[in-house]
MIKENU-9285 format. One record per residue (C-alpha): residue in one letter; x, y, z negated. Coordinates in pm, whole numbers, padded with zeros to 5 digits, always signed. Each point is the difference from the previous one (the first is absolute). Layout:
% MIKENU-9285
AXYZ/...
//
This chain:
% MIKENU-9285
M+08283+06211-04719/T-00272+00209+00160/N+00158+00257+00231/F-00160+00333+00078/R+00070+00255+00274/T+00328+00165-00102/P+00310-00120-00180/P-00044+00077-00372/P+00248+00201-00206/G-00061-00183-00330/L+00010-00330-00183/M-00161-00135-00318/I+00089-00329-00167/S-00169-00153-00303/A+00019-00340-00170/P-00223-00200-00232/S+00212-00076-00307/S+00334-00005-00177/G+00271-00235+00121/T-00095+00016+00369/G+00316+00181+00114/K-00172+00330+00073/T+00264+00207-00183/T+00275-00152+00213/V-00199+00055+00319/M-00096+00353-00106/L+00357+00102-00086/G+00133-00127+00333/L-00273+00173+00196/L+00016+00323-00201/R+00373+00032+00055/A-00006-00100+00369/L-00286+00237+00082/R+00159+00285-00195/E+00328-00055+00184/D-00198+00027+00325/G-00100+00351-00111/L-00357-00073-00108/I-00171+00140-00309/V-00092-00303-00212/Q-00245+00005-00294/P+00014-00300-00236/F-00278-00104-00240/K-00038-00294-00237/S-00236-00138-00260/G+00073-00183-00320/P+00227-00010-00301/D+00340-00055+00167/Y+00107+00357-00065/I+00353-00048+00136/D-00128-00029+00360/P-00067+00375+00046/A+00366+00078-00072/F+00106-00245+00273/H-00268+00140+00234/R+00123+00356-00056/A+00360-00099+00069/A-00099-00172+00325/A-00257+00256+00121/G+00145+00323-00136/R-00345+00086-00129/A-00184-00067-00327/S-00198-00324-00022/Y-00343+00014-00166/N-00173-00267-00205/L-00364-00054+00100/D-00143-00181-00303/S-00378-00035+00025/W-00016-00153-00347/A+00156+00302-00173/M-00108+00278+00239/G-00338+00120+00111/A-00096+00059+00365/P+00069+00378-00006/L+00358-00048-00124/L+00060-00286+00245/G-00124+00220+00284/T+00224+00288-00105/I+00304-00228-00013/A-00088-00168+00329/A-00019+00342+00168/E+00382+00006-00024/A-00002-00240+00296/L-00181+00230+00240/G+00315+00175+00121/A+00206-00317+00032/D+00084-00163+00331/I+00024-00333-00182/V-00201-00114-00301/V+00113-00319-00174/A-00237-00123-00272/A+00014-00306-00225/V-00341+00016-00161/G-00148-00343-00080/R-00361+00124-00036/P-00292-00080+00232/E-00087+00287+00237/M+00178+00259-00215/V+00164+00195+00284/K-00255+00228+00166/G+00005+00152+00347/D+00025+00356-00131/W+00337-00096-00151/I+00137-00081+00348/K+00163+00246+00238/P-00189+00001+00332/G+00177-00229+00244/A+00190-00194-00268/T+00054-00372+00029/V-00160-00194-00285/I+00144-00342-00083/D-00199-00162-00278/V+00178-00296-00157/G-00252-00033-00283/I-00251-00281-00010/N-00272+00003-00265/R-00314-00209-00055/I-00306+00205-00089/E-00373-00062-00022/R-00193+00179+00275/D-00365-00061+00085/G-00004-00313-00215/K+00297-00152+00183/T+00373-00012-00055/A+00186+00227+00240/L+00370+00052+00066/V+00105+00365+00011/G+00328+00184-00004/D+00132+00275-00223/C-00118+00253+00258/E-00363+00088+00059/F+00007-00118+00361/A-00288+00202+00146/S+00107+00340-00137/C+00370-00061+00075/A-00074-00119+00355/E-00182+00328+00070/V+00322+00202-00040/A+00278-00253+00060/G+00182-00033+00327/A+00024-00377-00063/I-00106-00228-00284/T+00046-00365-00095/P-00319-00189-00087/V-00043-00211-00315/P-00017-00290+00040/G+00191-00062+00320/G+00262+00272-00015/V+00308-00015-00215/G+00100-00310-00190/P+00296-00194-00135/M+00146-00051+00348/T+00001+00374+00065/I+00179+00066-00329/A+00254-00270+00086/C+00055+00159+00342/L+00041+00346-00154/L+00260-00136-00241/A+00181-00184+00282/N+00004+00314+00216/T+00118+00213-00294/L+00288-00241-00063/T+00089-00008+00371/A-00008+00380+00023/C+00225+00028-00306/C+00249-00249+00148/R+00004+00187+00332/A+00033+00341-00164/H+00299-00115-00206/G+00171-00222+00258/L-00070-00320-00195/R-00060-00344+00147/E-00371-00067+00040/P-00148-00322-00137/E-00057-00242+00290/G-00356-00049+00117/L-00146+00268-00228/T-00105+00242+00274/A+00038+00023+00379/
//
C-alpha cells in the first residue's frame, strides 16, 4: 500500500469476478466498520441482485449497482456520487479502471482487489478496477495493481474476521489462525 501524509478516513475494496469471496469479505467489513461508528457506502456490479440487500443490512445504507454494460457514464457518475459523503466506500466492481478519482472522498483509502488484463500501447497491461492515477490524486492511501491486494490478503481478512467474531462472542478461536 502506498501511504500518504495523513491517516485516511475511507476504504474502497473491489474484486475481479464472481466466486472470489468478496461478498463475505464486504459483509464482514461493512458490519465491523459500521459498528465502529463509520459511515459506510457499499457498491457492487453484476447480476447477483441479492447482494445489495445484504450490503444494506450490514452497512445501514443503500447499496448501488454500478453496471457499465447497462448504464452510461453519466448515470454511473451520478450513482457513484453517493460515495462522496461516506467515510468508507466498499466496491465490488470487476471492470478495468472503472472507479474514477472524482468518485473518491479526499483522504479515503483505496484498496483495489481487481486485476484485469488490457491492451495499452500495443502491450498487455495489468490494471485494477480503479483508475490508479486519478484515485491516487485524492486518496490518502491506495494499493497498486499489480502488487497490492491478492489472495493472501483476502485469506488474512477472512481469518481476522473469524477471529474478531470469536473474540466478540467469547468463542474459542481456531488454533494458529491469527496471532
